[in-house]
N, C-alpha and C positions, 0 to 999 in steps of 0.2 A: 413422116414421109413428105416429100414436098414434090409438086409438080411445076417445073419452071416454065415460065412464059417466054423466056429467051435463052439462048445457049449458055450464058454466063450472067446470072442475075446477082451474084454476090452473096447468095444465102449461105453458100458452105462456109465461107470465111466467118461470116457473122455468127453462124451456129457454133463453130469450133471456138470462138472466142467467149461465147456464152457457156458452152457446156464441156470444152475440152474434148476428151476421149470418152467421156461418162456415157454418152447416148450417140448413137450413130444415125446420122441424118440419110436416109434413103431418097435418092432422086428417082422419080418414075419418069418413063418416056411419055412426052407431051403430045404425040402425034394423034392420039386417040381422043384427046381432051381430058380435062381434069377429072370430071366425074367417071368417065369410064376407065381412066388410069388407076384411080382409087379403087373402082369395084373389081377391077382385075388383080389388083394386090390383095384385097381381102379375100377374094375367092380362093387365093393360094394357101389360105390357112386351113387345115384340115379340122373338122369339129364335129363332134357328136351331138345328140339331141339335147344333152345336158350341158354343153360347153358354150362359151360366149367369146366373141371377139368384140371388144370395146374399142370403138373409133372416136377419138377425141377431136372435135372440130373447134379450134380456137378463132374467135372473130374480135377484131378491134374496130370500135366505132368511135367516130369523132364526137357524137353527141347521142344522148338517149331518144331517139324518135323512130317510130315505126318506118317512117320514109327512108331514114338511114339504114334500116335493116333491110328493107326491100332492095336496095342498092347492091347488096351481097348475093347477086343471083347465083353464083357458083355455089357458095355455101348452101343456100337453100335448096338448090336442086340436089346436092349431094346428100343431105340430111334426108329429103324426102325419099330419095331413091335408096338409100341405106335402111331404112325403116321396112322396106319389103323383103329384106334378106334374112332368111331364118338364122337365129342365133347370133345377130349382130346388135349390139347395144350402142346408140349413138349419143355421146356425151357432148354438149353443147357449153363452151366456156368462154361467154361474152365478157368483154372488158371495154369501158369507155375511157377514153383518153383521160389521164389525170388521176384515175382511181388506183389504188394500191394493188400490185400483182402478186402479193405473196401473203401468206398466212401461216400461223404456227399450229393451227388445229383445225380439222376437218371432221364434220359431224354427217353421218348418212341419215337422211330422212325418207321412209317410203310412204309414198301417198297411196293408200289402199280405199277401195270404194265398196269392197265386200271380201269375204275370204274365199276366192275362187281361183281358177288356174292362173289368170293373168297376174294377180296379186302375189300368189305363191312363186311363180316364177321371178318376179321382182324380187323377191325376198332371197331366192336362191343366188340373183345376181349380187345383191347387197353382200351376202356372206362371202361371195367369192372374191371381193375386193379388199376385205379384211380390215375395214376401218376400225378404229379403237372403240368407237361409239356409233351405234346405229339404232334408230328407233323407227317405228311406224306410226302413222297418224290417220285418223279417220275422223271426218266431219260429219256429226250427227244432226239430222233435222229435227229430231224430236226424242224424247227419253226412251220410248220402245226401241228406236232403232240404235240408240247408244247400248241399251241392255242386250239386244240381240247379237251385236257385233263383238261386245266382249265375251259372251258366252260361246259365240262360234270360234273365236280366236283361241280360246281356251280349250275348248273340244278339239281343235286340229293341233294343238301342243306346238304352237309356233314359239321358237325359243327367242323372239325378238320382242322387247317391250312396246306395248301399243298405248298411244294417247288417244284418248276420245275427246274431241273438241266440239263444243255446242255451235251450230250454225242455223240459228232458228230462223232466219230469213231466206234460207234455202239458196245462199249466194257464198260461195267459198273464198271469194276474192280477199275480203277484209280479214276473215279468221285466218286464212292461210298466211298472209303477209304478216299479221301480227305474231303468228307462231314462230315463223322464221326470222323475224327481227329480235325476238327475245333471244334467239340463239346467237345472232350475230352482232349483238349490241355492243359486245367487248371490243370490237375493232379488230381482234386476232383470229376469229373463227369464220370459217367457210362452210357453208352447208351444201352437200351433194344431195339433190333432190332426186330420188329415184322413183319414176313414175311409169307403171304398166301402160302400155299403149296397144290397144286393139287394132290389128291390121287386117281389113277385109277389102274385097274387091268391088269394083263398079259403084253403084249408086248408094250402096249401103255405107260407104265411107262417110258420107254426109250425116248420117244417123248416129254413128259410133264415134266419131273423132271430135265432135263439138266440145266436150270437157278438157280433152287434150290440148286443143288449140288455144282453148281460153287459159288454160294454166301457162302453156308456153307463152303467151302474149303478156300476162301480167308478171312473169318471172324474168322476161328477156333482160331488163335492164335493172333487175333488184341487185343492188350491190352485195357482194360476197355470196352469190347463191349461183350455183350451176346446176344443169338439169341433165339427168341421164334418161333417156326414153328406152325402156325394155319392151320390145315389140312382142306381142302374143297373136299367133296367126289363127284367125278364124276361118274355117273350111266351110 
């Protein structure tokens, strides 16, 4: 889908040259603004409690900097608003100018913090996109936590392999990046990180979203990594 800023911005012709008739580009009415136009479009998809609408948001950056990311105000507002929609998964696909835009292999990696409703919903989403290889990963702060998550994963009979990685300093950043870079080191693999994200209202958002915001920040400019946020509504 595309929301034009001018009556004829030339996107249709460029899209046709790149894709032919393989994928149709739908132009949305711009009079409501980009965010509202996309929301109206997404609302048109009927979905049940176990269904997903995956909205992919591509972003091109001139350089890998947070200041550059903050300039993309429309994309930021759109992703924030879509996360509040039940059944909508937001997949952010950032690309820094000069980086390769293609890959021959995609691996799914589900970030789990426990075996609970949010993680299991992310597992269901990962199953639905049918990647050839999908794994879950848990970062354990001590041996007891590692033992507990393995036992719970087995008890719930989750049919996706679980990797348990030690994070003795209670910091996910370095262990997470090392884990992902081992997968993307061949230069041909892209990792689709699937992250459960708790969605709450009001002041409680500050308490529940810190981990998600931290992960989004460190992965935003990580080469060959895209991030799918799977919202889990807390009432």
